[in-house]
C-alpha positions in Angstrom: -0.4 -40.5 69.8 0.0 -41.1 65.9 -2.1 -39.3 63.5 -4.5 -42.0 63.1 -5.3 -42.8 66.6 -6.0 -38.8 66.7 -8.2 -39.0 64.0 -10.3 -42.0 65.9 -10.2 -40.5 69.4 -11.7 -37.3 67.4 -14.7 -39.5 65.9 -15.7 -41.2 68.8 -15.7 -38.0 70.4 -18.4 -36.2 67.8 -20.2 -39.4 68.0 -20.7 -39.2 71.5 -21.8 -35.7 71.4 -24.1 -36.3 68.3 -25.7 -39.2 70.4 -26.2 -37.0 73.3 -27.6 -33.7 71.3 -31.3 -32.8 71.2 -32.7 -32.8 67.7 -32.9 -29.6 66.8 -29.3 -29.0 67.7 -28.7 -32.1 65.3 -30.5 -30.2 62.9 -28.7 -27.5 62.8 -25.5 -28.9 62.8 -26.0 -31.3 60.4 -27.0 -28.2 58.1 -24.2 -26.3 59.1 -21.7 -29.3 58.3 -23.6 -30.1 54.8 -22.5 -26.4 53.8 -19.2 -26.8 55.4 -19.0 -29.6 53.6 -20.2 -28.0 50.2 -17.7 -24.7 50.5 -14.8 -26.7 51.0 -15.5 -29.2 48.8 -16.0 -26.0 45.8 -13.0 -24.6 47.0 -11.0 -27.9 46.2 -13.1 -27.7 42.5 -12.6 -24.2 42.4 -8.7 -24.5 43.4 -7.6 -27.1 40.8 -9.6 -26.0 38.1 -7.8 -22.6 38.4 -4.7 -24.5 38.8 -5.4 -26.3 35.8 -6.2 -22.9 33.8 -3.3 -21.4 34.8 -0.9 -24.2 34.6 -2.1 -24.4 30.3 -2.5 -20.6 30.2 1.5 -20.6 31.0 2.1 -23.4 28.8 0.3 -21.6 25.8 1.6 -18.5 26.8 5.4 -20.7 26.8 4.7 -22.1 23.6 3.4 -19.1 21.9 6.3 -16.3 23.4 8.8 -19.8 21.4 6.4 -19.2 18.0 6.9 -15.4 18.4 11.2 -15.9 18.1 11.2 -18.3 15.9 8.8 -16.2 13.6 11.3 -12.7 14.2 14.3 -14.8 13.5 13.0 -15.6 10.0 11.3 -12.1 9.4 15.4 -10.8 9.7 16.5 -13.3 7.7 14.1 -12.5 5.2 14.3 -9.3 5.7 18.4 -9.4 5.0 17.6 -11.4 2.0 15.3 -8.7 0.5 17.2 -6.2 0.9 20.1 -8.0 -0.4 17.8 -8.4 -3.7 17.1 -4.9 -3.8 20.0 -3.8 -3.7 21.4 -6.2 -6.6 18.3 -5.1 -8.7 19.1 -1.4 -7.8 22.6 -1.4 -8.9 21.8 -3.5 -12.4 19.2 -0.4 -12.8 22.1 2.2 -12.2 24.0 0.1 -14.9 21.4 -0.3 -16.9 20.3 4.3 -16.4 24.2 4.9 -16.4 24.6 3.3 -20.4 21.3 4.1 -21.8 22.6 8.3 -20.5 25.5 7.2 -23.1 23.7 6.0 -25.2 21.5 9.3 -25.1 24.2 11.5 -25.3 26.1 9.7 -28.0 22.8 10.2 -30.0 22.7 13.7 -29.5 26.4 14.1 -30.2 25.8 12.8 -33.9 22.3 14.5 -34.3 24.1 17.9 -33.2 27.0 16.9 -35.1 24.5 16.0 -38.4 22.7 19.2 -38.0 25.6 21.3 -38.1 26.6 19.8 -41.3 23.2 20.7 -43.3 23.0 24.1 -41.9 26.4 25.4 -42.5 27.0 28.4 -45.1 27.8 28.5 -48.1 31.4 30.2 -48.6 32.2 32.3 -51.6 33.3 29.1 -54.1 29.9 27.1 -53.2 28.3 30.1 -55.1 27.5 29.5 -59.4 29.4 32.1 -61.5 27.8 33.3 -64.7 29.4 30.5 -66.8 27.6 28.2 -65.2 24.2 29.0 -65.8 23.0 26.9 -68.9 21.4 29.5 -71.3 19.1 28.7 -74.2 21.6 28.0 -76.5 22.7 24.4 -74.3 18.8 23.0 -73.9 17.7 20.2 -76.4 15.4 21.1 -79.2 12.5 18.8 -80.4 15.0 17.0 -82.8 17.9 16.0 -80.9 15.2 14.3 -78.3 15.7 10.6 -79.3 12.4 8.6 -80.2 11.6 4.6 -80.3 13.6 4.8 -84.4 16.8 5.4 -82.6 16.1 2.8 -79.7 19.2 -0.3 -80.3 17.7 -3.5 -80.9 19.9 -6.6 -79.1 21.9 -7.2 -82.8 23.2 -3.6 -82.6 24.5 -4.1 -79.4 28.4 -5.0 -78.6 29.2 -7.8 -77.0 32.7 -8.4 -76.1 33.5 -11.2 -78.4 33.0 -9.5 -81.1 35.3 -6.6 -81.0 
């Protein structure tokens, strides 16, 4: 017996049973059948909705996972680039600080050597003797100071060609 033949036979038996049952029992059976049909329909819809939601959630999860992997790769490459740039900058700063240190040391050496020259003690030969001190005889008198009449004019100045 095939499935369709079995269904037809079951349907005919159900019809004959329904015809011979009393009305109050028919009403109860109808109510029960309606409730069972509702339950089966709701369960089927819920299953479909749950399956749909689950598949959508799985797709979203997969997309998030792939995006996460891509972003982590990008972050690592950017971090490596940033690390290299920072190292280059630090090396440049180190070189510049070394040059500044050398320049500072040279400056200190120059300053200390110039200070040493100024603070040297005078030796015995640097002290003036009695003969080098001017006396009152060496000071010019008021008559020896030149006046406006002693100033030469342009005619008095000898030129190279007139010699």
